[in-house]
N, CA, C and O atoms as CSV, one atom per row, in Angstrom:
chain,resi,resn,atom,element,x,y,z
A,1,UNK,N,N,0.901,-1.219,0.000
A,1,UNK,CA,C,-0.042,0.020,-0.035
A,1,UNK,C,C,0.884,1.215,-0.059
A,1,UNK,O,O,1.925,1.158,0.597
A,2,UNK,N,N,0.581,2.313,-0.778
A,2,UNK,CA,C,1.239,3.467,-0.875
A,2,UNK,C,C,1.067,4.269,0.309
A,2,UNK,O,O,-0.067,4.403,0.770
A,3,UNK,N,N,2.151,4.868,0.906
A,3,UNK,CA,C,2.077,5.685,2.151
A,3,UNK,C,C,1.597,7.068,1.719
A,3,UNK,O,O,2.033,7.649,0.725
A,4,UNK,N,N,0.647,7.558,2.558
A,4,UNK,CA,C,0.117,8.936,2.283
A,4,UNK,C,C,1.145,10.005,2.797
A,4,UNK,O,O,1.784,9.840,3.836
A,5,UNK,N,N,1.250,11.020,2.064
A,5,UNK,CA,C,2.133,12.203,2.584
A,5,UNK,C,C,1.223,13.396,2.611
A,5,UNK,O,O,0.303,13.495,1.799
A,6,UNK,N,N,1.467,14.325,3.548
A,6,UNK,CA,C,0.777,15.583,3.652
A,6,UNK,C,C,1.670,16.695,3.229
A,6,UNK,O,O,2.870,16.661,3.504
A,7,UNK,N,N,1.130,17.685,2.569
A,7,UNK,CA,C,1.900,18.835,2.142
A,7,UNK,C,C,1.191,20.171,2.465
A,7,UNK,O,O,0.004,20.326,2.176
A,8,UNK,N,N,1.895,21.096,3.041
A,8,UNK,CA,C,1.336,22.425,3.226
A,8,UNK,C,C,1.316,23.241,1.925
A,8,UNK,O,O,2.295,23.365,1.189
A,9,UNK,N,N,0.117,23.783,1.712
A,9,UNK,CA,C,-0.077,24.509,0.400
A,9,UNK,C,C,-0.375,25.993,0.758
A,9,UNK,O,O,-1.171,26.289,1.650
A,10,UNK,N,N,0.286,26.888,0.038
A,10,UNK,CA,C,-0.023,28.341,0.184
A,10,UNK,C,C,-0.929,28.704,-1.014
A,10,UNK,O,O,-0.571,28.437,-2.161
A,11,UNK,N,N,-2.087,29.305,-0.749
A,11,UNK,CA,C,-2.981,29.654,-1.893
A,11,UNK,C,C,-3.182,31.133,-1.815
A,11,UNK,O,O,-3.596,31.672,-0.789
A,12,UNK,N,N,-2.849,31.864,-3.038
A,12,UNK,CA,C,-3.120,33.247,-3.066
A,12,UNK,C,C,-3.966,33.548,-4.279
A,12,UNK,O,O,-4.186,32.673,-5.117
A,13,UNK,N,N,-4.443,34.775,-4.387
A,13,UNK,CA,C,-5.223,35.228,-5.555
A,13,UNK,C,C,-4.306,36.313,-6.260
A,13,UNK,O,O,-3.755,37.196,-5.603
A,14,UNK,N,N,-4.187,36.209,-7.487
A,14,UNK,CA,C,-3.373,37.239,-8.236
A,14,UNK,C,C,-4.249,38.374,-8.739
A,14,UNK,O,O,-5.462,38.379,-8.526
A,15,UNK,N,N,-3.621,39.339,-9.409
A,15,UNK,CA,C,-4.330,40.586,-9.840
A,15,UNK,C,C,-5.333,40.285,-10.924
A,15,UNK,O,O,-6.151,41.164,-11.196
A,16,UNK,N,N,-5.360,39.112,-11.588
A,16,UNK,CA,C,-6.281,38.739,-12.579
A,16,UNK,C,C,-7.323,37.767,-12.037
A,16,UNK,O,O,-8.002,37.098,-12.816
A,17,UNK,N,N,-7.462,37.679,-10.715
A,17,UNK,CA,C,-8.396,36.818,-9.985
A,17,UNK,C,C,-8.079,35.259,-10.226
A,17,UNK,O,O,-8.994,34.442,-10.121
A,18,UNK,N,N,-6.898,34.895,-10.518
A,18,UNK,CA,C,-6.591,33.411,-10.574
A,18,UNK,C,C,-6.108,33.134,-9.249
A,18,UNK,O,O,-5.489,33.953,-8.569
A,19,UNK,N,N,-6.429,31.854,-8.861
A,19,UNK,CA,C,-5.831,31.261,-7.590
A,19,UNK,C,C,-4.518,30.655,-7.964
A,19,UNK,O,O,-4.373,29.960,-8.969
A,20,UNK,N,N,-3.533,30.954,-7.086
A,20,UNK,CA,C,-2.205,30.446,-7.351
A,20,UNK,C,C,-1.724,29.695,-6.076
A,20,UNK,O,O,-1.671,30.278,-4.993
A,21,UNK,N,N,-1.377,28.404,-6.225
A,21,UNK,CA,C,-0.983,27.489,-5.155
A,21,UNK,C,C,0.508,27.151,-5.399
A,21,UNK,O,O,1.042,26.899,-6.479
A,22,UNK,N,N,1.059,27.199,-4.183
A,22,UNK,CA,C,2.535,26.862,-4.069
A,22,UNK,C,C,2.791,25.839,-2.977
A,22,UNK,O,O,2.218,25.989,-1.898
A,23,UNK,N,N,3.569,24.857,-3.163
A,23,UNK,CA,C,3.942,23.864,-2.162
A,23,UNK,C,C,5.339,24.130,-1.724
A,23,UNK,O,O,6.265,23.717,-2.422
A,24,UNK,N,N,5.577,24.821,-0.565
A,24,UNK,CA,C,6.900,25.282,-0.183
A,24,UNK,C,C,7.952,24.162,-0.080
A,24,UNK,O,O,9.120,24.434,-0.356
A,25,UNK,N,N,7.605,22.912,0.302
A,25,UNK,CA,C,8.541,21.904,0.463
A,25,UNK,C,C,8.960,21.163,-0.807
A,25,UNK,O,O,9.836,20.297,-0.811
A,26,UNK,N,N,8.276,21.561,-1.885
A,26,UNK,CA,C,8.662,20.994,-3.192
A,26,UNK,C,C,9.090,22.069,-4.186
A,26,UNK,O,O,8.267,22.758,-4.789
A,27,UNK,N,N,10.392,22.185,-4.329
A,27,UNK,CA,C,10.897,23.284,-5.176
A,27,UNK,C,C,10.277,23.344,-6.531
A,27,UNK,O,O,10.323,22.348,-7.254
A,28,UNK,N,N,9.706,24.435,-6.920
A,28,UNK,CA,C,9.131,24.751,-8.234
A,28,UNK,C,C,7.690,24.115,-8.319
A,28,UNK,O,O,7.127,24.076,-9.414
A,29,UNK,N,N,7.120,23.648,-7.259
A,29,UNK,CA,C,5.788,23.043,-7.337
A,29,UNK,C,C,4.691,24.123,-7.104
A,29,UNK,O,O,4.383,24.521,-5.981
A,30,UNK,N,N,4.153,24.545,-8.215
A,30,UNK,CA,C,3.110,25.499,-8.169
A,30,UNK,C,C,2.240,25.425,-9.362
A,30,UNK,O,O,2.671,24.903,-10.391
A,31,UNK,N,N,0.932,25.959,-9.288
A,31,UNK,CA,C,0.021,25.868,-10.358
A,31,UNK,C,C,-0.970,27.046,-10.076
A,31,UNK,O,O,-0.954,27.701,-9.033
A,32,UNK,N,N,-1.815,27.240,-11.096
A,32,UNK,CA,C,-2.920,28.280,-10.943
A,32,UNK,C,C,-4.182,27.785,-11.722
A,32,UNK,O,O,-4.134,26.992,-12.662
A,33,UNK,N,N,-5.280,28.334,-11.231
A,33,UNK,CA,C,-6.657,28.099,-11.881
A,33,UNK,C,C,-7.604,29.167,-11.589
A,33,UNK,O,O,-7.383,29.968,-10.681
A,34,UNK,N,N,-8.663,29.216,-12.325
A,34,UNK,CA,C,-9.633,30.264,-12.115
A,34,UNK,C,C,-10.649,29.893,-10.914
A,34,UNK,O,O,-11.230,30.778,-10.286
A,35,UNK,N,N,-10.807,28.616,-10.663
A,35,UNK,CA,C,-11.629,28.222,-9.448
A,35,UNK,C,C,-10.844,27.360,-8.545
A,35,UNK,O,O,-9.847,26.738,-8.913
A,36,UNK,N,N,-11.361,27.343,-7.267
A,36,UNK,CA,C,-10.595,26.446,-6.296
A,36,UNK,C,C,-10.724,25.089,-6.601
A,36,UNK,O,O,-9.783,24.339,-6.340
A,37,UNK,N,N,-11.839,24.621,-7.161
A,37,UNK,CA,C,-11.975,23.159,-7.520
A,37,UNK,C,C,-10.986,22.765,-8.558
A,37,UNK,O,O,-10.349,21.720,-8.418
A,38,UNK,N,N,-10.816,23.538,-9.596
A,38,UNK,CA,C,-9.782,23.288,-10.581
A,38,UNK,C,C,-8.342,23.410,-10.092
A,38,UNK,O,O,-7.435,22.703,-10.530
A,39,UNK,N,N,-8.185,24.354,-9.154
A,39,UNK,CA,C,-6.887,24.551,-8.519
A,39,UNK,C,C,-6.439,23.262,-7.849
A,39,UNK,O,O,-5.323,22.794,-8.072
A,40,UNK,N,N,-7.351,22.666,-6.991
A,40,UNK,CA,C,-7.001,21.548,-6.270
A,40,UNK,C,C,-6.660,20.271,-7.181
A,40,UNK,O,O,-5.746,19.493,-6.908
A,41,UNK,N,N,-7.475,20.151,-8.259
A,41,UNK,CA,C,-7.097,19.075,-9.242
A,41,UNK,C,C,-5.793,19.311,-9.883
A,41,UNK,O,O,-5.015,18.372,-10.052
A,42,UNK,N,N,-5.510,20.518,-10.250
A,42,UNK,CA,C,-4.215,20.751,-10.916
A,42,UNK,C,C,-3.049,20.641,-9.856
A,42,UNK,O,O,-1.943,20.203,-10.170
A,43,UNK,N,N,-3.359,21.060,-8.603
A,43,UNK,CA,C,-2.323,20.950,-7.610
A,43,UNK,C,C,-1.896,19.413,-7.309
A,43,UNK,O,O,-0.714,19.110,-7.142
A,44,UNK,N,N,-2.799,18.604,-7.261
A,44,UNK,CA,C,-2.517,17.181,-7.110
A,44,UNK,C,C,-1.673,16.713,-8.277
A,44,UNK,O,O,-0.711,15.985,-8.033
A,45,UNK,N,N,-1.933,17.047,-9.463
A,45,UNK,CA,C,-1.180,16.652,-10.606
A,45,UNK,C,C,0.253,17.262,-10.441
A,45,UNK,O,O,1.243,16.549,-10.606
A,46,UNK,N,N,0.353,18.569,-10.118
A,46,UNK,CA,C,1.714,19.196,-9.955
A,46,UNK,C,C,2.497,18.476,-8.892
A,46,UNK,O,O,3.691,18.248,-9.087
A,47,UNK,N,N,1.917,18.112,-7.805
A,47,UNK,CA,C,2.579,17.451,-6.739
A,47,UNK,C,C,3.143,16.077,-7.170
A,47,UNK,O,O,4.268,15.708,-6.833
A,48,UNK,N,N,2.321,15.351,-7.920
A,48,UNK,CA,C,2.731,14.064,-8.415
A,48,UNK,C,C,3.909,14.211,-9.417
A,48,UNK,O,O,4.785,13.346,-9.397
A,49,UNK,N,N,3.994,15.258,-10.304
A,49,UNK,CA,C,5.085,15.516,-11.108
A,49,UNK,C,C,6.249,15.819,-10.348
A,49,UNK,O,O,7.305,15.255,-10.635
A,50,UNK,N,N,6.186,16.699,-9.348
A,50,UNK,CA,C,7.232,17.115,-8.540
A,50,UNK,C,C,7.848,15.936,-7.748
A,50,UNK,O,O,9.066,15.839,-7.595
A,51,UNK,N,N,6.973,15.056,-7.257
A,51,UNK,CA,C,7.554,13.963,-6.486
A,51,UNK,C,C,8.290,12.886,-7.442
A,51,UNK,O,O,9.093,12.068,-6.993
A,52,UNK,N,N,7.970,12.962,-8.665
A,52,UNK,CA,C,8.716,12.115,-9.620
A,52,UNK,C,C,10.116,12.605,-9.936
A,52,UNK,O,O,10.913,11.879,-10.531
A,53,UNK,N,N,10.431,13.885,-9.526
A,53,UNK,CA,C,11.731,14.433,-9.824
A,53,UNK,C,C,12.730,14.195,-8.646
A,53,UNK,O,O,12.302,13.804,-7.560
A,54,UNK,N,N,13.985,14.417,-8.844
A,54,UNK,CA,C,14.899,14.287,-7.842
A,54,UNK,C,C,15.001,15.443,-6.889
A,54,UNK,O,O,15.753,15.410,-5.915
A,55,UNK,N,N,14.234,16.462,-7.185
A,55,UNK,CA,C,14.295,17.694,-6.367
A,55,UNK,C,C,13.462,17.668,-5.111
A,55,UNK,O,O,13.454,18.627,-4.339
A,56,UNK,N,N,12.748,16.554,-4.902
A,56,UNK,CA,C,11.840,16.513,-3.737
A,56,UNK,C,C,12.577,15.980,-2.484
A,56,UNK,O,O,11.898,15.595,-1.532
A,57,UNK,N,N,13.841,15.939,-2.433
A,57,UNK,CA,C,14.611,15.409,-1.359
A,57,UNK,C,C,14.837,16.346,-0.235
A,57,UNK,O,O,15.630,16.038,0.654
A,58,UNK,N,N,14.184,17.488,-0.213
A,58,UNK,CA,C,14.333,18.542,0.838
A,58,UNK,C,C,13.608,17.989,2.106
A,58,UNK,O,O,12.627,17.248,2.043
A,59,UNK,N,N,14.150,18.395,3.192
A,59,UNK,CA,C,13.540,17.997,4.480
A,59,UNK,C,C,12.087,18.494,4.617
A,59,UNK,O,O,11.713,19.403,3.876
A,60,UNK,N,N,11.344,18.015,5.416
A,60,UNK,CA,C,10.008,18.488,5.609
A,60,UNK,C,C,9.963,19.649,6.472
A,60,UNK,O,O,10.791,19.756,7.377
A,61,UNK,N,N,9.040,20.563,6.272
A,61,UNK,CA,C,8.939,21.761,7.028
A,61,UNK,C,C,7.563,21.757,7.796
A,61,UNK,O,O,6.569,21.234,7.294
A,62,UNK,N,N,7.547,22.316,8.941
A,62,UNK,CA,C,6.324,22.409,9.687
A,62,UNK,C,C,5.810,23.859,9.613
A,62,UNK,O,O,6.510,24.825,9.916
A,63,UNK,N,N,4.503,23.945,9.178
A,63,UNK,CA,C,3.865,25.242,9.078
A,63,UNK,C,C,3.768,25.884,10.511
A,63,UNK,O,O,3.236,25.320,11.467
A,64,UNK,N,N,4.311,27.055,10.542
A,64,UNK,CA,C,4.221,27.841,11.841
A,64,UNK,C,C,3.141,28.889,11.712
A,64,UNK,O,O,2.403,29.105,12.673
A,65,UNK,N,N,3.014,29.519,10.633
A,65,UNK,CA,C,1.971,30.533,10.455
A,65,UNK,C,C,2.201,31.323,9.118
A,65,UNK,O,O,3.246,31.289,8.468
A,66,UNK,N,N,1.128,32.006,8.814
A,66,UNK,CA,C,1.123,32.946,7.707
A,66,UNK,C,C,0.877,34.357,8.111
A,66,UNK,O,O,-0.108,34.620,8.802
A,67,UNK,N,N,1.726,35.305,7.717
A,67,UNK,CA,C,1.617,36.587,8.058
A,67,UNK,C,C,1.564,37.498,6.758
A,67,UNK,O,O,2.035,37.074,5.703
A,68,UNK,N,N,1.035,38.644,6.841
A,68,UNK,CA,C,1.043,39.708,5.788
A,68,UNK,C,C,1.666,40.906,6.393
A,68,UNK,O,O,1.299,41.288,7.504
A,69,UNK,N,N,2.625,41.544,5.696
A,69,UNK,CA,C,3.167,42.735,6.221
A,69,UNK,C,C,3.015,43.823,5.191
A,69,UNK,O,O,3.192,43.594,3.994
A,70,UNK,N,N,2.675,45.050,5.676
A,70,UNK,CA,C,2.592,46.198,4.738
A,70,UNK,C,C,3.780,47.080,4.940
A,70,UNK,O,O,4.255,47.249,6.063
A,71,UNK,N,N,4.288,47.667,3.823
A,71,UNK,CA,C,5.431,48.629,3.926
A,71,UNK,C,C,4.890,49.893,3.392
A,71,UNK,O,O,5.601,50.896,3.342
């Protein structure tokens, strides 16, 4: 049986109202979509692609929090 892995995902909305998802623990793993449902489907595909590469050997990170800062 394949072991399940959990990933922290950061989801933002860009200036054109697309949702943009990034997986910080997988270098270069990101995608975008117009709806959250589409984003989640594309994100799963992106994670699978990134896991197939040799670049996923980074250590795991624990989410501490998300902050916004204004300058």
